[in-house]
C-alpha positions as CSV (number, residue, x, y, z in Angstrom):
1,Q,12.4,-29.6,-13.1
2,V,15.1,-30.2,-10.3
3,Q,16.0,-27.8,-7.7
4,L,19.5,-28.2,-5.9
5,V,20.1,-26.2,-2.5
6,E,23.9,-27.0,-1.5
7,S,25.4,-26.0,2.3
8,G,28.0,-26.7,4.5
9,G,30.7,-24.2,2.6
10,G,32.7,-21.9,4.6
11,L,35.9,-20.8,5.5
12,V,38.9,-23.3,7.0
13,Q,42.6,-23.5,7.3
14,A,44.7,-25.7,5.2
15,G,45.0,-29.4,6.3
16,G,41.3,-29.1,7.6
17,S,38.6,-30.5,6.5
18,L,34.8,-29.3,5.1
19,R,31.5,-31.5,4.1
20,L,29.6,-30.2,1.8
21,S,25.3,-31.4,1.1
22,C,23.2,-30.8,-1.6
23,A,19.3,-32.1,-1.4
24,A,17.7,-32.1,-4.7
25,S,13.6,-31.8,-4.9
26,G,11.5,-32.0,-7.8
27,R,11.9,-34.2,-10.6
28,V,14.3,-36.4,-8.4
29,A,13.3,-39.8,-9.9
30,S,14.7,-38.7,-13.3
31,I,18.3,-38.1,-11.5
32,N,21.0,-40.4,-12.9
33,T,24.6,-38.4,-12.1
34,M,25.1,-35.8,-9.3
35,G,28.3,-34.2,-8.9
36,W,30.1,-31.1,-7.7
37,Y,32.1,-28.8,-9.6
38,R,33.8,-25.4,-8.7
39,Q,35.4,-22.4,-10.3
40,A,37.8,-20.5,-8.7
41,P,38.1,-16.6,-9.4
42,G,39.5,-16.0,-13.3
43,K,39.0,-19.8,-13.9
44,Q,36.7,-22.1,-15.8
45,R,34.6,-24.4,-13.8
46,E,35.8,-27.7,-13.4
47,L,34.9,-30.8,-12.4
48,V,35.6,-32.3,-8.7
49,A,33.6,-35.5,-8.6
50,T,30.4,-37.5,-9.5
51,I,28.6,-40.3,-8.4
52,T,25.8,-42.1,-10.1
53,I,22.6,-43.2,-9.1
54,G,24.4,-46.9,-8.8
55,G,27.5,-45.3,-6.8
56,T,30.2,-45.1,-9.2
57,T,32.4,-42.2,-8.5
58,N,34.8,-40.3,-10.6
59,Y,37.2,-37.7,-9.5
60,A,39.5,-35.1,-10.5
61,D,43.2,-36.1,-10.4
62,S,44.1,-33.1,-8.2
63,V,41.3,-33.9,-5.1
64,K,41.9,-37.8,-5.5
65,G,43.0,-39.3,-1.7
66,R,41.6,-35.9,-0.3
67,F,38.0,-35.8,-1.3
68,T,35.2,-38.2,-1.1
69,I,31.7,-38.2,-2.7
70,S,28.4,-40.1,-1.6
71,R,25.1,-40.2,-1.9
72,D,21.8,-41.0,-0.2
73,N,19.7,-41.9,-2.3
74,A,16.6,-42.0,0.2
75,K,17.2,-38.7,1.0
76,N,18.1,-37.3,-2.5
77,T,21.4,-35.9,-0.6
78,V,25.0,-36.1,-2.5
79,Y,27.8,-35.2,0.3
80,L,31.4,-34.1,-0.3
81,Q,34.0,-34.9,1.9
82,M,36.7,-32.8,1.5
83,N,40.1,-33.4,3.8
84,S,43.8,-32.2,3.6
85,L,42.5,-29.0,2.1
86,K,44.8,-26.9,0.3
87,P,44.9,-23.2,-0.3
88,E,44.0,-24.1,-4.3
89,D,40.6,-25.6,-3.1
90,T,39.6,-22.2,-2.9
91,A,36.6,-21.6,-5.2
92,V,32.8,-21.7,-5.2
93,Y,31.3,-25.0,-5.6
94,Y,28.9,-26.1,-7.7
95,C,26.1,-29.4,-6.9
96,N,25.2,-30.8,-10.5
97,A,22.4,-33.1,-11.3
98,R,21.8,-34.9,-14.7
99,V,18.9,-36.1,-15.1
100,V,17.6,-39.2,-18.0
101,P,16.9,-39.7,-20.9
102,T,17.4,-36.1,-21.8
103,S,20.8,-35.5,-19.8
104,W,20.2,-32.1,-19.1
105,N,22.2,-30.5,-16.3
106,Y,20.7,-28.8,-13.3
107,W,22.7,-26.7,-11.0
108,G,22.9,-25.0,-7.6
109,Q,23.3,-21.7,-6.6
110,G,26.9,-22.2,-5.2
111,T,28.6,-22.6,-1.7
112,Q,32.2,-20.9,-1.2
113,V,35.1,-22.7,0.0
114,T,38.0,-20.4,1.8
115,V,41.0,-22.4,2.6
116,S,43.5,-19.7,4.1
117,S,47.2,-20.7,3.8
């Protein structure tokens, strides 16, 4: 089992910045990819960014150039630096961890990000 705890959400004006953190505990040695997904009201959950244990990153087109995902393997923590935030970034952001060899996914409880115009 892997437990994920997110922090760092909140309310920010358009153009502002927020940094999300997600700390993993439990069977952390089995984690390969970690990432962030988001779900806005009435919409499906969508990928924001992922990062492998080796540091390979992947971003949704809508956040490229504005968001940066990073990972501290020693602390079992993944971060999402969000700059130039837009109202359409408003959503609940969920941390995700995918483990090997099963490819099971674990999810955090979610943290609300609200961007006002």
